[in-house]
Biopython code that builds the backbone (N, CA, C, O; Angstrom):
import numpy as np
from Bio.PDB.StructureBuilder import StructureBuilder

atoms = [
    (1, "GLU", "N", (73.811, -29.942, 44.793)),
    (1, "GLU", "CA", (72.698, -30.551, 45.505)),
    (1, "GLU", "C", (72.893, -32.053, 45.569)),
    (1, "GLU", "O", (73.446, -32.662, 44.653)),
    (2, "GLU", "N", (72.440, -32.631, 46.640)),
    (2, "GLU", "CA", (72.644, -34.050, 46.908)),
    (2, "GLU", "C", (71.298, -34.748, 47.041)),
    (2, "GLU", "O", (70.393, -34.244, 47.707)),
    (3, "LEU", "N", (71.170, -35.904, 46.408)),
    (3, "LEU", "CA", (69.952, -36.699, 46.522)),
    (3, "LEU", "C", (70.121, -37.687, 47.667)),
    (3, "LEU", "O", (71.073, -38.467, 47.692)),
    (4, "VAL", "N", (69.195, -37.649, 48.608)),
    (4, "VAL", "CA", (69.257, -38.533, 49.770)),
    (4, "VAL", "C", (67.987, -39.368, 49.802)),
    (4, "VAL", "O", (66.888, -38.858, 49.581)),
    (5, "SER", "N", (68.146, -40.636, 50.076)),
    (5, "SER", "CA", (67.008, -41.540, 50.180)),
    (5, "SER", "C", (67.069, -42.247, 51.522)),
    (5, "SER", "O", (68.148, -42.634, 51.970)),
    (6, "GLY", "N", (65.927, -42.419, 52.166)),
    (6, "GLY", "CA", (65.929, -43.107, 53.445)),
    (6, "GLY", "C", (64.528, -43.300, 53.977)),
    (6, "GLY", "O", (63.545, -42.936, 53.332)),
    (7, "ARG", "N", (64.449, -43.876, 55.159)),
    (7, "ARG", "CA", (63.172, -44.111, 55.828)),
    (7, "ARG", "C", (62.997, -43.102, 56.953)),
    (7, "ARG", "O", (63.965, -42.693, 57.595)),
    (8, "PHE", "N", (61.750, -42.708, 57.180)),
    (8, "PHE", "CA", (61.427, -41.791, 58.263)),
    (8, "PHE", "C", (61.865, -42.397, 59.594)),
    (8, "PHE", "O", (61.534, -43.541, 59.905)),
    (9, "ALA", "N", (62.617, -41.612, 60.380)),
    (9, "ALA", "CA", (63.124, -42.105, 61.665)),
    (9, "ALA", "C", (62.644, -41.258, 62.836)),
    (9, "ALA", "O", (63.064, -41.485, 63.971)),
    (10, "GLY", "N", (61.773, -40.286, 62.582)),
    (10, "GLY", "CA", (61.246, -39.470, 63.664)),
    (10, "GLY", "C", (61.647, -38.011, 63.520)),
    (10, "GLY", "O", (62.111, -37.569, 62.468)),
    (11, "LEU", "N", (61.453, -37.277, 64.611)),
    (11, "LEU", "CA", (61.788, -35.856, 64.659)),
    (11, "LEU", "C", (62.743, -35.627, 65.822)),
    (11, "LEU", "O", (62.645, -36.285, 66.857)),
    (12, "ASP", "N", (63.678, -34.675, 65.640)),
    (12, "ASP", "CA", (64.550, -34.353, 66.769)),
    (12, "ASP", "C", (63.881, -33.307, 67.652)),
    (12, "ASP", "O", (62.754, -32.894, 67.378)),
    (13, "ARG", "N", (64.565, -32.878, 68.704)),
    (13, "ARG", "CA", (63.967, -31.935, 69.658)),
    (13, "ARG", "C", (63.637, -30.591, 69.038)),
    (13, "ARG", "O", (62.755, -29.886, 69.526)),
    (14, "GLU", "N", (64.338, -30.221, 67.960)),
    (14, "GLU", "CA", (64.064, -28.944, 67.293)),
    (14, "GLU", "C", (62.998, -29.080, 66.213)),
    (14, "GLU", "O", (62.621, -28.086, 65.591)),
    (15, "GLY", "N", (62.508, -30.294, 65.983)),
    (15, "GLY", "CA", (61.476, -30.504, 64.976)),
    (15, "GLY", "C", (62.013, -30.836, 63.599)),
    (15, "GLY", "O", (61.244, -30.889, 62.639)),
    (16, "ALA", "N", (63.328, -31.062, 63.475)),
    (16, "ALA", "CA", (63.898, -31.447, 62.182)),
    (16, "ALA", "C", (63.561, -32.908, 61.901)),
    (16, "ALA", "O", (63.503, -33.734, 62.811)),
    (17, "LEU", "N", (63.342, -33.205, 60.632)),
    (17, "LEU", "CA", (63.039, -34.563, 60.199)),
    (17, "LEU", "C", (64.292, -35.418, 60.237)),
    (17, "LEU", "O", (65.355, -34.986, 59.791)),
    (18, "LEU", "N", (64.175, -36.631, 60.767)),
    (18, "LEU", "CA", (65.303, -37.561, 60.801)),
    (18, "LEU", "C", (65.017, -38.717, 59.853)),
    (18, "LEU", "O", (63.926, -39.288, 59.862)),
    (19, "LEU", "N", (66.014, -39.057, 59.029)),
    (19, "LEU", "CA", (65.904, -40.182, 58.101)),
    (19, "LEU", "C", (66.999, -41.191, 58.387)),
    (19, "LEU", "O", (68.130, -40.815, 58.697)),
    (20, "ASP", "N", (66.666, -42.483, 58.283)),
    (20, "ASP", "CA", (67.674, -43.543, 58.291)),
    (20, "ASP", "C", (68.065, -43.769, 56.840)),
    (20, "ASP", "O", (67.238, -44.202, 56.038)),
    (21, "THR", "N", (69.316, -43.481, 56.492)),
    (21, "THR", "CA", (69.801, -43.638, 55.125)),
    (21, "THR", "C", (70.871, -44.722, 55.092)),
    (21, "THR", "O", (71.397, -45.097, 56.140)),
    (22, "PRO", "N", (71.203, -45.234, 53.902)),
    (22, "PRO", "CA", (72.274, -46.232, 53.808)),
    (22, "PRO", "C", (73.598, -45.733, 54.389)),
    (22, "PRO", "O", (74.402, -46.533, 54.866)),
    (23, "ALA", "N", (73.830, -44.422, 54.354)),
    (23, "ALA", "CA", (75.068, -43.839, 54.876)),
    (23, "ALA", "C", (74.976, -43.522, 56.367)),
    (23, "ALA", "O", (75.944, -43.048, 56.961)),
    (24, "GLY", "N", (73.812, -43.782, 56.977)),
    (24, "GLY", "CA", (73.629, -43.492, 58.392)),
    (24, "GLY", "C", (72.518, -42.481, 58.604)),
    (24, "GLY", "O", (71.915, -42.017, 57.636)),
    (25, "PRO", "N", (72.236, -42.131, 59.854)),
    (25, "PRO", "CA", (71.166, -41.179, 60.157)),
    (25, "PRO", "C", (71.421, -39.822, 59.516)),
    (25, "PRO", "O", (72.565, -39.375, 59.428)),
    (26, "ARG", "N", (70.363, -39.174, 59.075)),
    (26, "ARG", "CA", (70.484, -37.875, 58.415)),
    (26, "ARG", "C", (69.390, -36.953, 58.940)),
    (26, "ARG", "O", (68.230, -37.348, 59.058)),
    (27, "LYS", "N", (69.778, -35.716, 59.254)),
    (27, "LYS", "CA", (68.814, -34.701, 59.691)),
    (27, "LYS", "C", (68.478, -33.826, 58.491)),
    (27, "LYS", "O", (69.376, -33.315, 57.821)),
    (28, "ILE", "N", (67.193, -33.653, 58.220)),
    (28, "ILE", "CA", (66.745, -32.798, 57.129)),
    (28, "ILE", "C", (66.307, -31.474, 57.748)),
    (28, "ILE", "O", (65.363, -31.428, 58.536)),
    (29, "VAL", "N", (66.998, -30.409, 57.383)),
    (29, "VAL", "CA", (66.722, -29.110, 57.993)),
    (29, "VAL", "C", (65.742, -28.311, 57.147)),
    (29, "VAL", "O", (65.532, -28.612, 55.972)),
    (30, "THR", "N", (65.148, -27.299, 57.749)),
    (30, "THR", "CA", (64.204, -26.440, 57.057)),
    (30, "THR", "C", (64.832, -25.873, 55.795)),
    (30, "THR", "O", (65.971, -25.408, 55.813)),
    (31, "GLY", "N", (64.083, -25.915, 54.702)),
    (31, "GLY", "CA", (64.569, -25.363, 53.440)),
    (31, "GLY", "C", (65.041, -26.425, 52.463)),
    (31, "GLY", "O", (65.165, -26.147, 51.271)),
    (32, "GLU", "N", (65.309, -27.646, 52.944)),
    (32, "GLU", "CA", (65.686, -28.720, 52.027)),
    (32, "GLU", "C", (64.416, -29.263, 51.376)),
    (32, "GLU", "O", (63.391, -29.436, 52.036)),
    (33, "LEU", "N", (64.497, -29.526, 50.091)),
    (33, "LEU", "CA", (63.350, -30.017, 49.340)),
    (33, "LEU", "C", (63.176, -31.514, 49.569)),
    (33, "LEU", "O", (64.127, -32.285, 49.445)),
    (34, "LEU", "N", (61.972, -31.909, 49.901)),
    (34, "LEU", "CA", (61.667, -33.328, 50.074)),
    (34, "LEU", "C", (60.773, -33.780, 48.928)),
    (34, "LEU", "O", (59.832, -33.079, 48.557)),
    (35, "GLY", "N", (61.060, -34.934, 48.376)),
    (35, "GLY", "CA", (60.241, -35.487, 47.306)),
    (35, "GLY", "C", (60.074, -36.975, 47.511)),
    (35, "GLY", "O", (60.783, -37.597, 48.303)),
    (36, "ARG", "N", (59.130, -37.530, 46.789)),
    (36, "ARG", "CA", (58.874, -38.962, 46.918)),
    (36, "ARG", "C", (58.728, -39.560, 45.532)),
    (36, "ARG", "O", (57.960, -39.064, 44.708)),
    (37, "ALA", "N", (59.464, -40.622, 45.283)),
    (37, "ALA", "CA", (59.380, -41.296, 43.986)),
    (37, "ALA", "C", (58.015, -41.950, 43.843)),
    (37, "ALA", "O", (57.459, -42.473, 44.809)),
    (38, "ALA", "N", (57.487, -41.915, 42.638)),
    (38, "ALA", "CA", (56.168, -42.516, 42.377)),
    (38, "ALA", "C", (56.261, -44.030, 42.360)),
    (38, "ALA", "O", (55.255, -44.709, 42.156)),
]
sb = StructureBuilder()
sb.init_structure("model")
sb.init_model(0)
sb.init_chain("A")
sb.init_seg("    ")
for serial, (resi, resn, name, xyz) in enumerate(atoms, 1):
    if name == "N":
        sb.init_residue(resn, " ", resi, " ")
    sb.init_atom(name, np.array(xyz, "f"), 0.0, 1.0, " ", f" {name:<3s}", serial, name[0])
structure = sb.get_structure()
């Protein structure tokens, strides 16, 4: 499993979450766990 951190960048046409990460844009697909640091 990989930890990814980034800012919300919108949704793609299929409704997947898009994040701007230090490594570049990332698509978060259904089934990936999302969490937020306190």
